[in-house]
mmCIF file as Biopython writes it, N, C-alpha, C and O atoms, coordinates in Angstrom:
data_model
#
loop_
_atom_site.group_PDB
_atom_site.id
_atom_site.type_symbol
_atom_site.label_atom_id
_atom_site.label_alt_id
_atom_site.label_comp_id
_atom_site.label_asym_id
_atom_site.label_entity_id
_atom_site.label_seq_id
_atom_site.pdbx_PDB_ins_code
_atom_site.Cartn_x
_atom_site.Cartn_y
_atom_site.Cartn_z
_atom_site.occupancy
_atom_site.B_iso_or_equiv
_atom_site.auth_seq_id
_atom_site.auth_asym_id
_atom_site.pdbx_PDB_model_num
ATOM 1   N N  . MET A ? 1  ? 20.695 3.268  23.882 1.0 0.0 1  A 1 
ATOM 2   C CA . MET A ? 1  ? 19.862 3.720  24.964 1.0 0.0 1  A 1 
ATOM 3   C C  . MET A ? 1  ? 20.347 3.027  26.232 1.0 0.0 1  A 1 
ATOM 4   O O  . MET A ? 1  ? 20.389 1.799  26.297 1.0 0.0 1  A 1 
ATOM 5   N N  . LYS A ? 2  ? 20.703 3.799  27.213 1.0 0.0 2  A 1 
ATOM 6   C CA . LYS A ? 2  ? 21.151 3.256  28.486 1.0 0.0 2  A 1 
ATOM 7   C C  . LYS A ? 2  ? 20.040 3.418  29.510 1.0 0.0 2  A 1 
ATOM 8   O O  . LYS A ? 2  ? 19.404 4.468  29.605 1.0 0.0 2  A 1 
ATOM 9   N N  . ASP A ? 3  ? 19.825 2.361  30.271 1.0 0.0 3  A 1 
ATOM 10  C CA . ASP A ? 3  ? 18.858 2.435  31.354 1.0 0.0 3  A 1 
ATOM 11  C C  . ASP A ? 3  ? 19.454 3.278  32.472 1.0 0.0 3  A 1 
ATOM 12  O O  . ASP A ? 3  ? 20.635 3.159  32.796 1.0 0.0 3  A 1 
ATOM 13  N N  . GLN A ? 4  ? 18.638 4.113  33.043 1.0 0.0 4  A 1 
ATOM 14  C CA . GLN A ? 4  ? 19.104 4.945  34.138 1.0 0.0 4  A 1 
ATOM 15  C C  . GLN A ? 4  ? 18.685 4.320  35.456 1.0 0.0 4  A 1 
ATOM 16  O O  . GLN A ? 4  ? 17.949 3.333  35.477 1.0 0.0 4  A 1 
ATOM 17  N N  . ASN A ? 5  ? 19.147 4.889  36.543 1.0 0.0 5  A 1 
ATOM 18  C CA . ASN A ? 5  ? 18.758 4.413  37.865 1.0 0.0 5  A 1 
ATOM 19  C C  . ASN A ? 5  ? 17.252 4.525  38.033 1.0 0.0 5  A 1 
ATOM 20  O O  . ASN A ? 5  ? 16.582 5.217  37.266 1.0 0.0 5  A 1 
ATOM 21  N N  . ASN A ? 6  ? 16.732 3.847  39.032 1.0 0.0 6  A 1 
ATOM 22  C CA . ASN A ? 6  ? 15.309 3.955  39.328 1.0 0.0 6  A 1 
ATOM 23  C C  . ASN A ? 6  ? 14.940 5.414  39.550 1.0 0.0 6  A 1 
ATOM 24  O O  . ASN A ? 6  ? 15.723 6.202  40.081 1.0 0.0 6  A 1 
ATOM 25  N N  . ILE A ? 7  ? 13.751 5.741  39.138 1.0 0.0 7  A 1 
ATOM 26  C CA . ILE A ? 7  ? 13.230 7.093  39.288 1.0 0.0 7  A 1 
ATOM 27  C C  . ILE A ? 7  ? 12.271 7.105  40.477 1.0 0.0 7  A 1 
ATOM 28  O O  . ILE A ? 7  ? 11.596 6.114  40.757 1.0 0.0 7  A 1 
ATOM 29  N N  . TYR A ? 8  ? 12.224 8.203  41.146 1.0 0.0 8  A 1 
ATOM 30  C CA . TYR A ? 8  ? 11.327 8.354  42.298 1.0 0.0 8  A 1 
ATOM 31  C C  . TYR A ? 8  ? 9.902  8.022  41.888 1.0 0.0 8  A 1 
ATOM 32  O O  . TYR A ? 8  ? 9.394  8.572  40.910 1.0 0.0 8  A 1 
ATOM 33  N N  . GLU A ? 9  ? 9.255  7.132  42.620 1.0 0.0 9  A 1 
ATOM 34  C CA . GLU A ? 9  ? 7.930  6.626  42.245 1.0 0.0 9  A 1 
ATOM 35  C C  . GLU A ? 9  ? 6.825  7.664  42.340 1.0 0.0 9  A 1 
ATOM 36  O O  . GLU A ? 9  ? 5.842  7.575  41.604 1.0 0.0 9  A 1 
ATOM 37  N N  . LYS A ? 10 ? 6.955  8.643  43.222 1.0 0.0 10 A 1 
ATOM 38  C CA . LYS A ? 10 ? 5.860  9.585  43.450 1.0 0.0 10 A 1 
ATOM 39  C C  . LYS A ? 10 ? 6.050  10.876 42.662 1.0 0.0 10 A 1 
ATOM 40  O O  . LYS A ? 10 ? 5.813  11.967 43.181 1.0 0.0 10 A 1 
ATOM 41  N N  . GLU A ? 11 ? 6.471  10.752 41.433 1.0 0.0 11 A 1 
ATOM 42  C CA . GLU A ? 11 ? 6.611  11.955 40.619 1.0 0.0 11 A 1 
ATOM 43  C C  . GLU A ? 11 ? 5.312  12.189 39.852 1.0 0.0 11 A 1 
ATOM 44  O O  . GLU A ? 11 ? 4.410  11.352 39.866 1.0 0.0 11 A 1 
ATOM 45  N N  . SER A ? 12 ? 5.234  13.319 39.194 1.0 0.0 12 A 1 
ATOM 46  C CA . SER A ? 12 ? 3.988  13.692 38.527 1.0 0.0 12 A 1 
ATOM 47  C C  . SER A ? 12 ? 3.746  12.839 37.274 1.0 0.0 12 A 1 
ATOM 48  O O  . SER A ? 12 ? 4.671  12.304 36.664 1.0 0.0 12 A 1 
ATOM 49  N N  . ASP A ? 13 ? 2.469  12.742 36.927 1.0 0.0 13 A 1 
ATOM 50  C CA . ASP A ? 13 ? 2.100  12.039 35.697 1.0 0.0 13 A 1 
ATOM 51  C C  . ASP A ? 13 ? 2.737  12.710 34.482 1.0 0.0 13 A 1 
ATOM 52  O O  . ASP A ? 13 ? 3.112  12.042 33.519 1.0 0.0 13 A 1 
ATOM 53  N N  . LYS A ? 14 ? 2.854  14.038 34.539 1.0 0.0 14 A 1 
ATOM 54  C CA . LYS A ? 14 ? 3.482  14.777 33.439 1.0 0.0 14 A 1 
ATOM 55  C C  . LYS A ? 14 ? 4.923  14.335 33.257 1.0 0.0 14 A 1 
ATOM 56  O O  . LYS A ? 14 ? 5.360  14.110 32.128 1.0 0.0 14 A 1 
ATOM 57  N N  . ASP A ? 15 ? 5.664  14.208 34.339 1.0 0.0 15 A 1 
ATOM 58  C CA . ASP A ? 15 ? 7.065  13.790 34.247 1.0 0.0 15 A 1 
ATOM 59  C C  . ASP A ? 15 ? 7.183  12.366 33.704 1.0 0.0 15 A 1 
ATOM 60  O O  . ASP A ? 15 ? 8.057  12.076 32.887 1.0 0.0 15 A 1 
ATOM 61  N N  . LYS A ? 16 ? 6.301  11.490 34.161 1.0 0.0 16 A 1 
ATOM 62  C CA . LYS A ? 16 ? 6.303  10.113 33.652 1.0 0.0 16 A 1 
ATOM 63  C C  . LYS A ? 16 ? 5.996  10.091 32.158 1.0 0.0 16 A 1 
ATOM 64  O O  . LYS A ? 16 ? 6.645  9.382  31.389 1.0 0.0 16 A 1 
ATOM 65  N N  . TRP A ? 17 ? 5.001  10.875 31.759 1.0 0.0 17 A 1 
ATOM 66  C CA . TRP A ? 17 ? 4.618  10.954 30.343 1.0 0.0 17 A 1 
ATOM 67  C C  . TRP A ? 17 ? 5.800  11.423 29.502 1.0 0.0 17 A 1 
ATOM 68  O O  . TRP A ? 17 ? 6.135  10.806 28.490 1.0 0.0 17 A 1 
ATOM 69  N N  . ASN A ? 18 ? 6.430  12.517 29.926 1.0 0.0 18 A 1 
ATOM 70  C CA . ASN A ? 18 ? 7.533  13.081 29.159 1.0 0.0 18 A 1 
ATOM 71  C C  . ASN A ? 18 ? 8.721  12.138 29.100 1.0 0.0 18 A 1 
ATOM 72  O O  . ASN A ? 18 ? 9.408  12.086 28.080 1.0 0.0 18 A 1 
ATOM 73  N N  . ARG A ? 19 ? 8.985  11.382 30.177 1.0 0.0 19 A 1 
ATOM 74  C CA . ARG A ? 19 ? 10.071 10.421 30.148 1.0 0.0 19 A 1 
ATOM 75  C C  . ARG A ? 19 ? 9.751  9.274  29.188 1.0 0.0 19 A 1 
ATOM 76  O O  . ARG A ? 19 ? 10.622 8.815  28.450 1.0 0.0 19 A 1 
ATOM 77  N N  . GLY A ? 20 ? 8.490  8.813  29.202 1.0 0.0 20 A 1 
ATOM 78  C CA . GLY A ? 20 ? 8.076  7.793  28.234 1.0 0.0 20 A 1 
ATOM 79  C C  . GLY A ? 20 ? 8.189  8.309  26.813 1.0 0.0 20 A 1 
ATOM 80  O O  . GLY A ? 20 ? 8.610  7.580  25.915 1.0 0.0 20 A 1 
ATOM 81  N N  . LEU A ? 21 ? 7.817  9.556  26.605 1.0 0.0 21 A 1 
ATOM 82  C CA . LEU A ? 21 ? 7.930  10.178 25.287 1.0 0.0 21 A 1 
ATOM 83  C C  . LEU A ? 21 ? 9.388  10.256 24.849 1.0 0.0 21 A 1 
ATOM 84  O O  . LEU A ? 21 ? 9.703  10.007 23.686 1.0 0.0 21 A 1 
ATOM 85  N N  . ASP A ? 22 ? 10.267 10.599 25.770 1.0 0.0 22 A 1 
ATOM 86  C CA . ASP A ? 22 ? 11.706 10.654 25.453 1.0 0.0 22 A 1 
ATOM 87  C C  . ASP A ? 22 ? 12.230 9.284  25.029 1.0 0.0 22 A 1 
ATOM 88  O O  . ASP A ? 22 ? 12.992 9.178  24.068 1.0 0.0 22 A 1 
ATOM 89  N N  . LEU A ? 23 ? 11.824 8.242  25.743 1.0 0.0 23 A 1 
ATOM 90  C CA . LEU A ? 23 ? 12.274 6.895  25.395 1.0 0.0 23 A 1 
ATOM 91  C C  . LEU A ? 23 ? 11.741 6.467  24.035 1.0 0.0 23 A 1 
ATOM 92  O O  . LEU A ? 23 ? 12.458 5.849  23.248 1.0 0.0 23 A 1 
ATOM 93  N N  . PHE A ? 24 ? 10.476 6.797  23.761 1.0 0.0 24 A 1 
ATOM 94  C CA . PHE A ? 24 ? 9.912  6.457  22.458 1.0 0.0 24 A 1 
ATOM 95  C C  . PHE A ? 24 ? 10.630 7.212  21.347 1.0 0.0 24 A 1 
ATOM 96  O O  . PHE A ? 24 ? 10.914 6.650  20.289 1.0 0.0 24 A 1 
ATOM 97  N N  . THR A ? 25 ? 10.920 8.486  21.591 1.0 0.0 25 A 1 
ATOM 98  C CA . THR A ? 25 ? 11.645 9.290  20.611 1.0 0.0 25 A 1 
ATOM 99  C C  . THR A ? 25 ? 13.016 8.689  20.333 1.0 0.0 25 A 1 
ATOM 100 O O  . THR A ? 25 ? 13.455 8.642  19.183 1.0 0.0 25 A 1 
ATOM 101 N N  . GLU A ? 26 ? 13.691 8.229  21.381 1.0 0.0 26 A 1 
ATOM 102 C CA . GLU A ? 26 ? 14.982 7.559  21.190 1.0 0.0 26 A 1 
ATOM 103 C C  . GLU A ? 26 ? 14.835 6.336  20.290 1.0 0.0 26 A 1 
ATOM 104 O O  . GLU A ? 26 ? 15.699 6.064  19.457 1.0 0.0 26 A 1 
ATOM 105 N N  . SER A ? 27 ? 13.744 5.603  20.460 1.0 0.0 27 A 1 
ATOM 106 C CA . SER A ? 27 ? 13.549 4.400  19.640 1.0 0.0 27 A 1 
ATOM 107 C C  . SER A ? 27 ? 13.331 4.762  18.175 1.0 0.0 27 A 1 
ATOM 108 O O  . SER A ? 27 ? 13.736 4.011  17.287 1.0 0.0 27 A 1 
ATOM 109 N N  . VAL A ? 28 ? 12.697 5.903  17.912 1.0 0.0 28 A 1 
ATOM 110 C CA . VAL A ? 28 ? 12.502 6.349  16.523 1.0 0.0 28 A 1 
ATOM 111 C C  . VAL A ? 28 ? 13.834 6.837  15.943 1.0 0.0 28 A 1 
ATOM 112 O O  . VAL A ? 28 ? 14.116 6.619  14.765 1.0 0.0 28 A 1 
ATOM 113 N N  . LEU A ? 29 ? 14.637 7.488  16.759 1.0 0.0 29 A 1 
ATOM 114 C CA . LEU A ? 29 ? 15.923 8.008  16.300 1.0 0.0 29 A 1 
ATOM 115 C C  . LEU A ? 29 ? 16.961 6.904  16.091 1.0 0.0 29 A 1 
ATOM 116 O O  . LEU A ? 29 ? 17.876 7.055  15.281 1.0 0.0 29 A 1 
ATOM 117 N N  . SER A ? 30 ? 16.820 5.811  16.812 1.0 0.0 30 A 1 
ATOM 118 C CA . SER A ? 30 ? 17.801 4.732  16.746 1.0 0.0 30 A 1 
ATOM 119 C C  . SER A ? 30 ? 17.779 4.070  15.365 1.0 0.0 30 A 1 
ATOM 120 O O  . SER A ? 30 ? 16.725 3.615  14.921 1.0 0.0 30 A 1 
ATOM 121 N N  . PRO A ? 31 ? 18.926 4.010  14.679 1.0 0.0 31 A 1 
ATOM 122 C CA . PRO A ? 31 ? 18.963 3.411  13.351 1.0 0.0 31 A 1 
ATOM 123 C C  . PRO A ? 31 ? 18.622 1.916  13.402 1.0 0.0 31 A 1 
ATOM 124 O O  . PRO A ? 31 ? 19.027 1.206  14.323 1.0 0.0 31 A 1 
ATOM 125 N N  . ASP A ? 32 ? 17.890 1.463  12.420 1.0 0.0 32 A 1 
ATOM 126 C CA . ASP A ? 32 ? 17.549 0.055  12.283 1.0 0.0 32 A 1 
ATOM 127 C C  . ASP A ? 32 ? 18.061 -0.399 10.915 1.0 0.0 32 A 1 
ATOM 128 O O  . ASP A ? 32 ? 17.369 -0.236 9.910  1.0 0.0 32 A 1 
ATOM 129 N N  . PRO A ? 33 ? 19.264 -0.966 10.870 1.0 0.0 33 A 1 
ATOM 130 C CA . PRO A ? 33 ? 19.875 -1.328 9.583  1.0 0.0 33 A 1 
ATOM 131 C C  . PRO A ? 33 ? 19.018 -2.277 8.741  1.0 0.0 33 A 1 
ATOM 132 O O  . PRO A ? 33 ? 18.955 -2.134 7.520  1.0 0.0 33 A 1 
ATOM 133 N N  . LYS A ? 34 ? 18.360 -3.243 9.385  1.0 0.0 34 A 1 
ATOM 134 C CA . LYS A ? 34 ? 17.520 -4.187 8.625  1.0 0.0 34 A 1 
ATOM 135 C C  . LYS A ? 34 ? 16.350 -3.464 7.960  1.0 0.0 34 A 1 
ATOM 136 O O  . LYS A ? 34 ? 16.064 -3.676 6.782  1.0 0.0 34 A 1 
ATOM 137 N N  . LEU A ? 35 ? 15.680 -2.608 8.729  1.0 0.0 35 A 1 
ATOM 138 C CA . LEU A ? 35 ? 14.547 -1.862 8.187  1.0 0.0 35 A 1 
ATOM 139 C C  . LEU A ? 35 ? 14.990 -0.946 7.049  1.0 0.0 35 A 1 
ATOM 140 O O  . LEU A ? 35 ? 14.325 -0.856 6.017  1.0 0.0 35 A 1 
ATOM 141 N N  . ARG A ? 36 ? 16.106 -0.275 7.248  1.0 0.0 36 A 1 
ATOM 142 C CA . ARG A ? 36 ? 16.596 0.636  6.211  1.0 0.0 36 A 1 
ATOM 143 C C  . ARG A ? 36 ? 17.007 -0.117 4.950  1.0 0.0 36 A 1 
ATOM 144 O O  . ARG A ? 36 ? 16.796 0.370  3.840  1.0 0.0 36 A 1 
ATOM 145 N N  . GLN A ? 37 ? 17.592 -1.300 5.113  1.0 0.0 37 A 1 
ATOM 146 C CA . GLN A ? 37 ? 17.946 -2.097 3.944  1.0 0.0 37 A 1 
ATOM 147 C C  . GLN A ? 37 ? 16.692 -2.564 3.213  1.0 0.0 37 A 1 
ATOM 148 O O  . GLN A ? 37 ? 16.658 -2.568 1.982  1.0 0.0 37 A 1 
ATOM 149 N N  . CYS A ? 38 ? 15.678 -2.950 3.951  1.0 0.0 38 A 1 
ATOM 150 C CA . CYS A ? 38 ? 14.401 -3.323 3.320  1.0 0.0 38 A 1 
ATOM 151 C C  . CYS A ? 38 ? 13.843 -2.147 2.520  1.0 0.0 38 A 1 
ATOM 152 O O  . CYS A ? 38 ? 13.358 -2.323 1.403  1.0 0.0 38 A 1 
ATOM 153 N N  . ALA A ? 39 ? 13.914 -0.951 3.095  1.0 0.0 39 A 1 
ATOM 154 C CA . ALA A ? 39 ? 13.416 0.234  2.400  1.0 0.0 39 A 1 
ATOM 155 C C  . ALA A ? 39 ? 14.218 0.494  1.129  1.0 0.0 39 A 1 
ATOM 156 O O  . ALA A ? 39 ? 13.651 0.885  0.109  1.0 0.0 39 A 1 
ATOM 157 N N  . ARG A ? 40 ? 15.512 0.283  1.180  1.0 0.0 40 A 1 
ATOM 158 C CA . ARG A ? 40 ? 16.331 0.444  -0.031 1.0 0.0 40 A 1 
ATOM 159 C C  . ARG A ? 40 ? 15.942 -0.594 -1.085 1.0 0.0 40 A 1 
ATOM 160 O O  . ARG A ? 40 ? 15.796 -0.276 -2.265 1.0 0.0 40 A 1 
ATOM 161 N N  . ASN A ? 41 ? 15.777 -1.840 -0.636 1.0 0.0 41 A 1 
ATOM 162 C CA . ASN A ? 41 ? 15.398 -2.911 -1.563 1.0 0.0 41 A 1 
ATOM 163 C C  . ASN A ? 41 ? 14.034 -2.664 -2.200 1.0 0.0 41 A 1 
ATOM 164 O O  . ASN A ? 41 ? 13.792 -3.061 -3.339 1.0 0.0 41 A 1 
ATOM 165 N N  . GLN A ? 42 ? 13.162 -2.015 -1.468 1.0 0.0 42 A 1 
ATOM 166 C CA . GLN A ? 42 ? 11.807 -1.746 -1.966 1.0 0.0 42 A 1 
ATOM 167 C C  . GLN A ? 42 ? 11.680 -0.333 -2.551 1.0 0.0 42 A 1 
ATOM 168 O O  . GLN A ? 42 ? 10.580 0.128  -2.856 1.0 0.0 42 A 1 
ATOM 169 N N  . TYR A ? 43 ? 12.812 0.338  -2.701 1.0 0.0 43 A 1 
ATOM 170 C CA . TYR A ? 43 ? 12.871 1.669  -3.328 1.0 0.0 43 A 1 
ATOM 171 C C  . TYR A ? 43 ? 11.990 2.700  -2.628 1.0 0.0 43 A 1 
ATOM 172 O O  . TYR A ? 43 ? 11.347 3.527  -3.274 1.0 0.0 43 A 1 
ATOM 173 N N  . CYS A ? 44 ? 11.971 2.638  -1.297 1.0 0.0 44 A 1 
ATOM 174 C CA . CYS A ? 44 ? 11.177 3.624  -0.555 1.0 0.0 44 A 1 
ATOM 175 C C  . CYS A ? 44 ? 11.957 4.193  0.639  1.0 0.0 44 A 1 
ATOM 176 O O  . CYS A ? 44 ? 11.364 4.607  1.635  1.0 0.0 44 A 1 
ATOM 177 N N  . PHE A ? 45 ? 13.285 4.207  0.528  1.0 0.0 45 A 1 
ATOM 178 C CA . PHE A ? 45 ? 14.119 4.717  1.627  1.0 0.0 45 A 1 
ATOM 179 C C  . PHE A ? 45 ? 13.836 6.192  1.905  1.0 0.0 45 A 1 
ATOM 180 O O  . PHE A ? 45 ? 13.684 6.584  3.062  1.0 0.0 45 A 1 
ATOM 181 N N  . ASP A ? 46 ? 13.763 7.006  0.865  1.0 0.0 46 A 1 
ATOM 182 C CA . ASP A ? 46 ? 13.497 8.435  1.064  1.0 0.0 46 A 1 
ATOM 183 C C  . ASP A ? 46 ? 12.139 8.653  1.719  1.0 0.0 46 A 1 
ATOM 184 O O  . ASP A ? 46 ? 11.985 9.529  2.570  1.0 0.0 46 A 1 
ATOM 185 N N  . GLU A ? 47 ? 11.169 7.860  1.324  1.0 0.0 47 A 1 
ATOM 186 C CA . GLU A ? 47 ? 9.829  7.976  1.907  1.0 0.0 47 A 1 
ATOM 187 C C  . GLU A ? 47 ? 9.857  7.569  3.388  1.0 0.0 47 A 1 
ATOM 188 O O  . GLU A ? 47 ? 9.226  8.210  4.228  1.0 0.0 47 A 1 
ATOM 189 N N  . LEU A ? 48 ? 10.594 6.501  3.693  1.0 0.0 48 A 1 
ATOM 190 C CA . LEU A ? 48 ? 10.726 6.063  5.086  1.0 0.0 48 A 1 
ATOM 191 C C  . LEU A ? 48 ? 11.336 7.171  5.936  1.0 0.0 48 A 1 
ATOM 192 O O  . LEU A ? 48 ? 10.850 7.448  7.033  1.0 0.0 48 A 1 
ATOM 193 N N  . MET A ? 49 ? 12.384 7.798  5.448  1.0 0.0 49 A 1 
ATOM 194 C CA . MET A ? 49 ? 13.048 8.857  6.209  1.0 0.0 49 A 1 
ATOM 195 C C  . MET A ? 49 ? 12.140 10.087 6.339  1.0 0.0 49 A 1 
ATOM 196 O O  . MET A ? 49 ? 12.174 10.781 7.355  1.0 0.0 49 A 1 
ATOM 197 N N  . SER A ? 50 ? 11.344 10.348 5.327  1.0 0.0 50 A 1 
ATOM 198 C CA . SER A ? 50 ? 10.403 11.466 5.395  1.0 0.0 50 A 1 
ATOM 199 C C  . SER A ? 50 ? 9.323  11.201 6.448  1.0 0.0 50 A 1 
ATOM 200 O O  . SER A ? 50 ? 8.960  12.094 7.213  1.0 0.0 50 A 1 
ATOM 201 N N  . ILE A ? 51 ? 8.821  9.983  6.480  1.0 0.0 51 A 1 
ATOM 202 C CA . ILE A ? 51 ? 7.830  9.604  7.494  1.0 0.0 51 A 1 
ATOM 203 C C  . ILE A ? 51 ? 8.449  9.727  8.884  1.0 0.0 51 A 1 
ATOM 204 O O  . ILE A ? 51 ? 7.819  10.235 9.810  1.0 0.0 51 A 1 
ATOM 205 N N  . ARG A ? 52 ? 9.683  9.258  9.020  1.0 0.0 52 A 1 
ATOM 206 C CA . ARG A ? 52 ? 10.407 9.363  10.294 1.0 0.0 52 A 1 
ATOM 207 C C  . ARG A ? 52 ? 10.482 10.821 10.742 1.0 0.0 52 A 1 
ATOM 208 O O  . ARG A ? 52 ? 10.209 11.130 11.902 1.0 0.0 52 A 1 
ATOM 209 N N  . ASP A ? 53 ? 10.849 11.713 9.827  1.0 0.0 53 A 1 
ATOM 210 C CA . ASP A ? 53 ? 10.932 13.141 10.163 1.0 0.0 53 A 1 
ATOM 211 C C  . ASP A ? 53 ? 9.578  13.688 10.602 1.0 0.0 53 A 1 
ATOM 212 O O  . ASP A ? 53 ? 9.492  14.460 11.557 1.0 0.0 53 A 1 
ATOM 213 N N  . ASN A ? 54 ? 8.523  13.285 9.901  1.0 0.0 54 A 1 
ATOM 214 C CA . ASN A ? 54 ? 7.175  13.739 10.270 1.0 0.0 54 A 1 
ATOM 215 C C  . ASN A ? 54 ? 6.787  13.248 11.655 1.0 0.0 54 A 1 
ATOM 216 O O  . ASN A ? 54 ? 6.202  13.995 12.440 1.0 0.0 54 A 1 
ATOM 217 N N  . ILE A ? 55 ? 7.104  12.008 11.958 1.0 0.0 55 A 1 
ATOM 218 C CA . ILE A ? 55 ? 6.787  11.457 13.271 1.0 0.0 55 A 1 
ATOM 219 C C  . ILE A ? 55 ? 7.569  12.184 14.356 1.0 0.0 55 A 1 
ATOM 220 O O  . ILE A ? 55 ? 7.012  12.492 15.410 1.0 0.0 55 A 1 
ATOM 221 N N  . LEU A ? 56 ? 8.848  12.466 14.122 1.0 0.0 56 A 1 
ATOM 222 C CA . LEU A ? 56 ? 9.643  13.195 15.108 1.0 0.0 56 A 1 
ATOM 223 C C  . LEU A ? 56 ? 9.066  14.583 15.377 1.0 0.0 56 A 1 
ATOM 224 O O  . LEU A ? 56 ? 9.050  15.040 16.520 1.0 0.0 56 A 1 
ATOM 225 N N  . GLU A ? 57 ? 8.599  15.247 14.334 1.0 0.0 57 A 1 
ATOM 226 C CA . GLU A ? 57 ? 7.966  16.559 14.521 1.0 0.0 57 A 1 
ATOM 227 C C  . GLU A ? 57 ? 6.685  16.422 15.337 1.0 0.0 57 A 1 
ATOM 228 O O  . GLU A ? 57 ? 6.416  17.243 16.213 1.0 0.0 57 A 1 
ATOM 229 N N  . HIS A ? 58 ? 5.901  15.399 15.056 1.0 0.0 58 A 1 
ATOM 230 C CA . HIS A ? 58 ? 4.660  15.186 15.804 1.0 0.0 58 A 1 
ATOM 231 C C  . HIS A ? 58 ? 4.955  14.877 17.280 1.0 0.0 58 A 1 
ATOM 232 O O  . HIS A ? 58 ? 4.249  15.352 18.170 1.0 0.0 58 A 1 
ATOM 233 N N  . LEU A ? 59 ? 5.981  14.093 17.527 1.0 0.0 59 A 1 
ATOM 234 C CA . LEU A ? 59 ? 6.328  13.743 18.910 1.0 0.0 59 A 1 
ATOM 235 C C  . LEU A ? 59 ? 6.625  14.988 19.733 1.0 0.0 59 A 1 
ATOM 236 O O  . LEU A ? 59 ? 6.338  15.020 20.930 1.0 0.0 59 A 1 
ATOM 237 N N  . LYS A ? 60 ? 7.190  16.000 19.117 1.0 0.0 60 A 1 
ATOM 238 C CA . LYS A ? 60 ? 7.471  17.253 19.831 1.0 0.0 60 A 1 
ATOM 239 C C  . LYS A ? 60 ? 6.196  17.893 20.343 1.0 0.0 60 A 1 
ATOM 240 O O  . LYS A ? 60 ? 6.206  18.560 21.378 1.0 0.0 60 A 1 
ATOM 241 N N  . THR A ? 61 ? 5.097  17.695 19.627 1.0 0.0 61 A 1 
ATOM 242 C CA . THR A ? 61 ? 3.826  18.308 20.035 1.0 0.0 61 A 1 
ATOM 243 C C  . THR A ? 61 ? 3.180  17.588 21.212 1.0 0.0 61 A 1 
ATOM 244 O O  . THR A ? 61 ? 2.258  18.118 21.831 1.0 0.0 61 A 1 
ATOM 245 N N  . LEU A ? 62 ? 3.655  16.389 21.524 1.0 0.0 62 A 1 
ATOM 246 C CA . LEU A ? 62 ? 3.054  15.595 22.593 1.0 0.0 62 A 1 
ATOM 247 C C  . LEU A ? 62 ? 3.634  15.876 23.972 1.0 0.0 62 A 1 
ATOM 248 O O  . LEU A ? 62 ? 3.112  15.398 24.979 1.0 0.0 62 A 1 
ATOM 249 N N  . ARG A ? 63 ? 4.725  16.658 24.019 1.0 0.0 63 A 1 
ATOM 250 C CA . ARG A ? 63 ? 5.371  16.960 25.307 1.0 0.0 63 A 1 
ATOM 251 C C  . ARG A ? 63 ? 4.407  17.763 26.176 1.0 0.0 63 A 1 
ATOM 252 O O  . ARG A ? 63 ? 3.770  18.712 25.718 1.0 0.0 63 A 1 
ATOM 253 N N  . ARG A ? 64 ? 4.317  17.359 27.430 1.0 0.0 64 A 1 
ATOM 254 C CA . ARG A ? 64 ? 3.459  18.058 28.388 1.0 0.0 64 A 1 
ATOM 255 C C  . ARG A ? 64 ? 4.273  19.068 29.183 1.0 0.0 64 A 1 
ATOM 256 O O  . ARG A ? 64 ? 5.391  18.787 29.614 1.0 0.0 64 A 1 
ATOM 257 N N  . HIS A ? 65 ? 3.689  20.251 29.368 1.0 0.0 65 A 1 
ATOM 258 C CA . HIS A ? 65 ? 4.388  21.349 30.073 1.0 0.0 65 A 1 
ATOM 259 C C  . HIS A ? 65 ? 3.766  21.618 31.424 1.0 0.0 65 A 1 
ATOM 260 O O  . HIS A ? 65 ? 4.222  22.501 32.149 1.0 0.0 65 A 1 
#
């Protein structure tokens, strides 16, 4: 995730919300090797990835239009 230049301060709440949502989505998409190894060690890797997929689908519903 790369930080972008400053964003214009007087933009709409919707734009701010959607940008925050995009950043959060990036954090869910970003691989976490330690977490994934823990899931493998605890035999719940498939369940972790399934939960991740469900959360990503839910995040799509939060976008403001």
